[in-house]
N, C-alpha and C positions, 0 to 999 in steps of 0.2 A: 867122382863123388867126393865131397868134402864131409868128413864125419862130424856130426854135431857133438859138442862136448857136454853131454847131459845124460844122466841116467833117468830111468822112469821111477819117480818117487812113489812111495806107498800111498801118500796122500790121506792116510788114516790116523795120523798122530799129530794133529795141529797143536801149536802152542798158543796160549791165550794170555794177553796182557790187558792193560787198561785202554779203553777207547780214547781217541784224541778229541780235543774240544776246539780244534782249529785245523784249517786245511791250507795246502800249498806252502809258500815260503821256501826257505833254503832246502828242506828235505825233498820238496818236489823238484827243485833244480838239480840236486845231487842225484836223485833217482833217475831223472831224464838223461843226464849225461852218462851215468853208469850204464844204463840200458843201451843207449846208442853206441857207446864204445864197445860193449861186449858183443852186440849183434852185428852192427854195420862197420865198426871200426871208425877211428877218428877221421881219417882222410876221406872216407866215403860218407860217413854219417853227418859230420858237422856242416858241410856245405848244404846238405838237404835241410837241416834245421833253419838255415838262413833263407831257404826258398819256400818253406811250407806256408801256405795261406798268404803268400805275397803276390802282388801284381807281377805277372810274368812267370810266376812259380807254379806250384801244383797245389791242388786242394787236398787238405788232410783226408786220408782214407778212413778216418774215424767218424765222429759225429757231424751233424749238419748245422752246427751253430754258425751264424753269419760273421763275416769280417767287418770291422768298422772301416769308415772311409780313410781315416788316418791310422795306419797300422804300425804297431810296435815292431821293431826289428825281430823280436822273438814272439811272433803271433801264433803261438801254439801252447798247448798245455802238456802236463806230464803224460797223460794217456795218448795224446797226439804224437808225442815224441816216441812213445813205445810202438804205436801203430806204424810209424815211418821206419823205425829201426827193424821191426819184424819183417816188413816188406823189403827193405833194402839190405837184409842180411847177406853176408858173404857165403853162407852155407847153401849147398845145393843138394837136390834129391833127383838123381837121374837113374838110368837103367841099372847101374851097378848096385844102387841101393835096393831096388826092387828084386834084383837077383839074389841079394843077400838076405832078404827078409820075406818070409812066406806070408800068405794071408792069415794063416793061423797065428803066427807071431804078432803081426800088426794088429789083428783083432783084439789081442790081449793087452795092447798098449793103451795108455790114457790119451785122451784128446790133447792134453798138455804136451806129452812127449811127442806125439805125431806132429803137432804144430811147430815144435822146436827144431825139427830136422833140417829145414831150409826150403828154398824155392824150388818148385817143380820146373824141370827144364825140357822134358821130352813127352810127347804123346805116349800114353801107356794103355795097353789092352789086357784085360783079364778075360781069357777065353772061358767058355762054359766048362765047369769041372776042373779048371786049372788051379794050381796052388800058388802061382806067382803071376804078378803083372809082367808083361814083356813089352819091349818097345814096338811101336807101330808108326808108319809114316802118316802124315796128315791126310794124304789122299786115301790111304787105306782106312783111316778112322772115319772120314766122311762117307766113304762107300759103305762101311758097316752100318752107320746110322741110317743112310738112305735105304739100305736093304731092310732093316727092321721097320722103318716107317712105312715102306711100301707093303710090308706084310700085314699091316693092321687092317682090320675090317672097315674102319672109318677113321678119319683124322682125329676125332675125339678120343681115340685110344692112346694119344700122346699128351703129355703135359710139359709145359715149358716154364720152369721156375726162374725167378730173377731175384738176386740179392740187391740191396740198395747201393752197392758200390759201383754198379754199372753206369757208365757215362751216358749222357743224353743220346749221343749219336748211335752207340751200340744198342741202347734200349729201343730206340725208334725202329731200327732195322730188325731187331729181334721180334718185336710184336708184328711188324710187317711180314716177316717170314712165317710166323705162326699162323697168321690170318690168311696168307696166300696158300699155306699148306691146308688150311680149312678148319682151324679150331680157335676158339677163344679161351682155351685152357691155359691161362697165363697167371698162375698163382705167384705171389711175391711175398717178401718179408713184411710188407705193410699189413697184409692180412693178419699177422700175428701181433702187431703192436698198435698202430694208430688207425686201423680200420674203423674202430669205434668213433674216433674223432671225426673222420671224414664223413661217416654216416650221419652223425648228429649235426655237424656244421652244414652239410649240404641241405639237410631238411630245414634248418632254422635260419641260416643267413644266405644260402644259395651257392656257396662254394666251400669245398671240403678242406680248406687250408686256413692257417692262422691269418688274422687281420692286422697284425702289428708289424712295424719295421723296428729295427734296432733302436732308432731314434725315439720311438714311442716308449720303449722301456726306460730309456734315460729320462724322459719327460714326465713319467707317471707320478701321481701323488701316492698311489698304493699299488704294490705288486703282491699278489697272492700266488705262492708257489705250492701246488697241491700234488701229492702223489709223485714226487720227483726228487732225485738226489743229484743236483748239478755237480757237487764236489767230485763225484766219481764218474758220472755218466756224461756230463757236458761241462767240464771245468771252466771253459772260457766264458760261460754264462755268469760265473761269479764276478768276473771283471765288469760285466754290464750291470749286475746288481749293485756292485760297489759304487759305480758311477751314479746310478739312480739314488742310492742311499746318501751319497755326498751332496746330491742336488736337492735333498730334502724328502725323498720318498720314504714311506713306511713299508716294511716288508713283513709279510705273514707267511709262516711255514706251516703247512698242514701235512703231517706225515706220521705213520705209526712208529717210526724210529727217529731218534735225534741223530742228525747227520752233521759231521764236523764242518763241512763246507758251508752250511747254512748258519752255523753258529758264529764262527769268526774266520775271516778270509785274509790270509797274508799274501797279497798280490806279488808274485815273483817278478812282475814287470816294473815294480816301483820300489824305491828305497824304503818307504815306510812298511812295505810288505816283507822285505828281506831282513831288515834290521829292527823295525818298529813292532808295535803290538798288532798291527793289522786293523781290519774293520769288522766290528760286530754287525752282522747283517740282519739278523732276525729280531724284529720288535715284539712279535707275538708268535710263540710256538704252540700250536694246537696238536697234541699227540692223539690223533684220531684213531679209533678202532678200524682195523682193516675193513674196507667196504662201506664205511659210514659216510662217505662224502656226499652221496645223494641226499641223505637225511639232513646233512649240514646245509647244503646250498638251498634245499627246499625250505627249511625253516627260516633261513635268512631272507628269502624272497617273501615269505609270509609276513615277517616282521617289518620289512621295508614297506610293504603295502599298508600294514596297520599304522605305521608312523607317517605315511604320506610322503616318504622320502624317495619320490620317483620323479622322473622327467616326463611330465604329461605331454608336453609339446612334441617331444621326440616320439613318444608312444603313439600319439594320434596321427602323426605324419608318416611314420616309417614302419609301423608294426601291424601285425594281424594276430588275433586270438587273445587280446588282453582281457576281454570280458570273461572268457572261459577260465583263464588263469585266476582272475580276481574272485570269481565265484567259487572256484576250487579252494582257494585259501580262506574264503569267508566262512566256509563250512567248518563245523567243529569248534572246539574250545582251544584258545591259545595256550593255556597252561598244559593241557593234555598234549598238544603238539610239541611243546618244548620238552615235556617229560619224555615223550617218545624219541625226540632227537637226542636227548641226553643218553637214553638207553642204547640207541643204535650207534652213536658216535663215541661214547665213552667220555665225552666232554661235559663240563658243567655249564649250567645256564649262564654263569658269570663269564666264562670264556667265550661262549657264543655271542653274548651281548657286547662283549668288548670288541669282537670282530665286526659286529653290526655297527657299532659306533664309528669304527675306522672307515667302513664302507660309506656310511652316511656323510662323513666329513670329507671324503675324497671327491674331487671333481673329475679325476682321471684315474681309472682303475684298469690294470692289466691282470688277467688270470692266466697263469702258466700251469701246464700239467704234462705228465708223461704216463708211463704204463701203470703207475700206481692207480690211475683212474680208468684206464682203457681195457684192462684185463679182468673184468668182472662180468657176471651175467647181466647186471644192470648198468653196464658202462655207458651205453648210449643215453639212457635217461639221465645219468649223472651229468654228462656233458651238456645235454639239453638244459638242465637246471642252471649250469654255469652261464649259458647264453641267456636264459630268463633273467638272471641276476643283472647281467650287463645291460640287457635291453631295458629293464626297469629304470636303470640309472642313465640311459642314453650313452652308454660307454662303448659303442661300436661306431666307427666312422668318424672319430675325432682324434686329434693328436694326443698321444699319451695314454690311450685306452684301447682295450680290445681283447680278443682271444688269442692265446699263444700256446698251441700244442707244440711241444719241443720234440722234433724228430730225432731218432737215435742213431741214424746211419746216413752218412754222406750220400746224397742224391736219391734216397728212397722217395723223396717228394718229386724229384725230377723224373724218375722212372714212371711214376703215375701220370705226370703231365705228358710224357711221350707215348702213352697208350698202354702201359703195362697194367692192365686190369681186365678181369674176366667179364666186366659189365660196362665197357666203354659206351657212352651215349651215342645215339644214332648220328648226331651232328659230326662227331669225330669219325665214325665209320663211313659216313657219306663222303666226307672230305678225303679220307684215305683212299676210298674206292675210286673217286674221281681222279685223284692225282696219279694212281698207279693202274687205272683201267681194269679193275676187277670188282667182284661183288664180295665184300667181306662177310664172313658168317655172322649171323645175328643172334643166335641162341646164346644165352649166358653160358660161360665156361665154368670150370672148377676153380675155386679159391684154394688156399693151402689145406684147410681141413678137409674139404671135399675131395681134393686130390688124393690125400691119404686114404680116405674111404674108397675112392675109385680104384686105387692100386690094390687095396685089401680085397676088394670084390672082383678083381680081375677085369675091370672095365678100362683101366689104363695099363698098358704094357710097356711103354717107352717113357722114361722120365729123363728130362734134360734140364740141368741146372746151370744157369749163368751166374757163377759165383755162389758164395754162401756155404753153409754147412747144414744142409736140410735135416739130416738125421738128428743132429744134436740140438737144432734150434726149435724143433717142433714138439708138440705135446705127446704124452702117452708113448714113451720111448719104445717099449716092447711092441706095441701095435704098429708104430711107424716102421720099425726095423722089419717086422714081418711083412708089412705091405711092400717095402722096397724089395725084399727078396722074392716077391711074386712077379716082379717085372721081368720082361725078356731082356731089356737093355736099360742100364742107367749110365748117364753121361754127366760128368762134372767139369765145368770150365773153372779152373782154380789157379791160385798162385802158390798155395802151400797145402801140405797134406793135412787131412782132417778125418774125423770119424766117418763121414759119408763115403769115403773112398774104400772103407773096409766092410761096409754093409751094402751089398750090391745086388743087382739083378743077376740073372743067369749069365749075362755078359756085362762087362763094364768098360768104360773109357775114362781116362783122366786127360784133359786137354790143358796144357800149361799156358797161362795168359800173362800178358804184361800187367803191371800194376800202375798205380798213379805216379809212382816215383820214377818209372822207367821211361827212357826216351823211346818215342814211337816213330820210327822212320819207315815211310812208305814210298811208293814210286814217285810221287810228286814232291817229296821232301819230308821234313819233320812235321808231325801233326800235333794238334792239341784237341782236347775234348772239352765239353762244357758240362757243368753240374748246376743244380738248383739247390740253394740252401733252405733252411727251415722257415725263412721269411720271404721266400719267393724271388730271390735275387739270383740271376743266372750269370755265371762267369766262367772264364777259361781256366783250364788246368793243363800244364805242360810238364812232362816228366824230365828229370835232370840227370839220371845215371844210366849208363849203358846196360842193357839187359844181360843177365848172367849166362844166357844160352841162346844159340842161334835158332833153336826150334820153338822158342817162345813167341806167341803171336798176340796181337792186340785183339780185344774183344770184337771190334769191328771186323777185322780180318777173319776171325773165327766164324762169326755169323754169316758173312758173305760167302766164305768157302762152303759152309753147311748148305746155304741156300742154293748155290750152284749145283752141288751134288744131288740135292733132293728134288729141286724144281726143274733142273735141266738148263742148258745154256740158252734155250729159246724162251725162257720165262718172260722176258720183256722188261725186267728190272735190271738196270746196269750195275749188278753187284760188284763186278770187277772194278768199275770206275769208282764206286763208293769206297772200296778198299784203298785205292790209290790216292784219293783226295777227299778228306772229310768235309771240305767246304761244299761239295756236291750234296752231301747228306743234309747239311744245314739248309741248303736251298730248298730241299723238299720239305723239311720240317716247317720252314717258314710258310709254305703254301697249305699245310695241313693243320697246324696247331695255332690257335689264336694267341696273340701276344708276342709272336716271334718275327714280326716284320723287320726287315733289314737285319736279319739274324747275324750274318757273317761280320758285318761292320760293327754292330753293337757288341758282339762277343769279344771283339778285339779292343774295346774301350777299357781303360783302367777301372777296375771295380765291377765291370759288367753292367747289367741293366735289371730293373725290377719289372716283373710281370704285372699286368693290370690286375687289380682286385677291386671289383665294383663296390662291395660293402665298405671297404676302407677308403677308396678314392672318391666315391660319389654318393655314399649312403644310398646306393642302389642295390637291391637284393633280388638276384635272379632265381627266386623260388617259384613254386606253383602259384602262389598268391600275389607275387610281385612285390611282397613286403617281407620284412623279417618276421619270423613266426614264433610267437610264444607257444609253448607246449604244456600240457598237463601231464605230470608224471607221478603216479602213485609211489609212495615211499616204500622202499624195501631195503633189506640188507642181509648179508649172509649170516647164518646162525651155525655155530659149531656143535652145540649140545654138550651134555655133561661128560667130563673126562676127555674132551677134545679141545683143540685149538684151531684157529684159522691161520694157515700158513701162506705167506707170500714168498715167491721166488724173487731173487735179486742178484745183482752183480757184486763181485768183490772189486777192490780198487785195482787189482792186477789183472783186469779183464776188460774186453770190449765185446759185447754180445757173446758169441760162443768161443771167441779167441782168448785163450788164457796166456797172459804174459808171464805170470809167476804165481807163486802159491801164498802170497801175502795179501792181507787186507789191512793196510797200515792204519787207516782211520778208525777201524773197528777193533784194532788190537789183536787180529788173528795173523799168525805166521806159520808157514811151512805146512799148510793143509787147507782143504776146502770142504771136507765133509763135517760141517758144523751146523747146529741148529740153535738159533738165538731165541731164548725163552725168558720171560720176565721171572725174576726170582720168586715172587709170590705164586705165580702159576706153577712154576717148577716144584715148589714145596707142596702144593696141593696135589700134584700128579706124582710126587715121589721121585722127581728127577734131580739127582745130585749134580752139582756143578762138576763138569769133567767126566761124568759117566757117559757110556755109550748106549745107544738105543737104535731101534729101527723106527722109521717113519712109515705109517700105514695110512693111506688116504682112503676115504669112504665116499662113495657116490652112487646113489640109486641101487644099493645092494651089492655093489662091486667094490673090490679092494685092490690097491696097488701098493707095492712095498719098495722103499729105498733103504737099504740096510746100512748099519754101522755109521751113525752120525754122533759126533761128540756134542753133548749138551753144554751150552755156554749161557750162564746166567747173564742177562743183558737187559737194559732198560727199554724194552719194547712196550707197546701198548698192552694193557691187560687183555688176556684172552687171545693173544696173537703170537705168532712165531714167524721166523724168517730163516731162509736157507738159500744157498747159491744154486743157480741153474748153470749149466744143463744137468747137473747131478740130480736135481729134483724134478726134472721134466717128466720122469717116469711116473710121478704121482698125479699128473694132470690128465683127467679122462679126455679121450678124443672127442666125445660127444658133449662135454661140458663147455659150452660156448656162450658168448655174449649174444643177447637178443639183437637181431637186425644185422650186426656186423660179422657174426660167426667167428669172432676172435676167441682163442682159448682163454679159459678163466684161471690164468696162472697166479693171480693175486688173491684168490679166495678158495684155498684148498682145505677142506676139513680133514684133519689128521688126528690120529691117536698115536701113542708111543708104546712100543713093545720092547721086550728084552732083546738085547743085541744078538743078532744071528751071525756076526762076524763080517770081516771085510769082503767087499765085492769088487770085481774088476770094473774100472770106469769105462 
């Protein structure tokens, strides 16, 4: 074991300075190099930076932003460099570490401390009632899983979770194994983020993915970025926005918080970004109230109809439901509708009309969004209204225009394409059954929220996670942890230690996996995997550094070993052959999943290949009506009530999903801590919250309360009536049963909270 040079900080005494008004530039370069040097070392880390997101290299394990055709030698962002450095660290966590640290001790450590200890190198087993994890062989681990699965009353007593990091090949085999075992219980991280996007887009345009390519963003006249913070969550998107801006595009930012990246971008790939003033990106900043986006896009559609600023030819040829939408907007008084929009959004009529003028003047509009829109009860209607707006203008299926949901985790979109979904359509299941000569189960399985409920109720007794940090990522932390502890067995395929490894079932396994940066050597030679980016382009990813331990296995090898142990050697699927040669897996994917014709050859092409997208490519809409569907969506928005605020959870700049790289949020002026709550000074004054004071956050929902203790109040220019704080620390406040209509996504962006006297620090 290599000891990690880090103590577990208190994380309850953050320092607060002035927020930044620009992003990237030399500070981002310096931060990247410093982090890579401290984690991976210069000799190991710098060659990886030259290979990240390059042809012949590996795909960044962070976000799913696509690569341009002509790539910069440094085709990565600060957070991408941190993700690579974390994975390529020289530190290891093996049997000696677990012998030295009991479960009681590890349970008291923060998620940050756990993640900083290094790469997992050996399969580890926590026996029932044991105080320590102990090493176990791979065969013993698989036999233990097989034993527990065989003891279930029915296959639906197991759930198989997937993180977005899993490559296409492993994801395809994983869902095949689960369905051959007999269940569609395939929850994944998309259930918690962009499920609302998929639900709305599938209904309205017939495919649950974005309709734009990177080139469309560059060619747009207008780009609306709503409910998204690219500067921290998808930093390479800023380069694309800069290119669009320099080509003449206007950019509108719709967000409850001013974010440095959308104000001014200092491109670290260009001299003007390193030494010059950078590029001012946002032409219009609309500081919307949390959850007000449905009201905004609805009133914009109403005003476009009133002005006749619509594409009637497109509407008549390609859409369905226009008359119902027009009748809906014809009812009532325009002044009353505008007044209602002002109240729900916190925006003025002048601001809304300015955006309306920009939309009316634009021939090509792209709307981008992320979890600021998808994690509300009314998230699906909000995205339907975005589609309504674009359909009114004819802005789907033409260059420079369309919908752009920006995925937050590399290959989360590819996993869904490969069949990781609890409700895959019959056409996919038919093809899968034909290819592998079996009858896949047809009943819908559990998504993420329903999996937690099923574990809580004793209906799921075995939980298997392919990557991720389920306990930290999910809502209602206390309920989730209690549900996990009710399981007979919990299994986590992981690269690094996290909170989910210390909140376990009666028995637990940790299975160490190769990461994106690791060389994957199998019987037929060195292997590569493929991933799908946020815009539907599939490309290869090849690791570049030797694994730190001989016991670490690829995700493909882990799935195949599991399948052989559970299903038996006479299962009929050549699992061992798949482990030896990933080309054989891609041959099978080609015959099951549309769009993957000649998969092996095209995966080896520089830059990969784009999957077909009928609305984008042909203005063909595979919906129930055969056309793009307008929808009628009653306007609603969350209400906090007197003495309460609407809290949204968000990431710090030193963070990717639940992975905490450090304790700073440079752009927001926060250092050395995470337990902060950002509150507008006027709201704070009304609530008696002094700047720098500590308080407890208490969420209220249907007569129930949840508490997150000891948060430092930071006076910050948020939208009035709103507050913000980091997750996963505030996931405890999100009720398990407070979910988006249709998508069942947790409502992490509209939590009603009140503030109470500080009850003192709590363990993270």
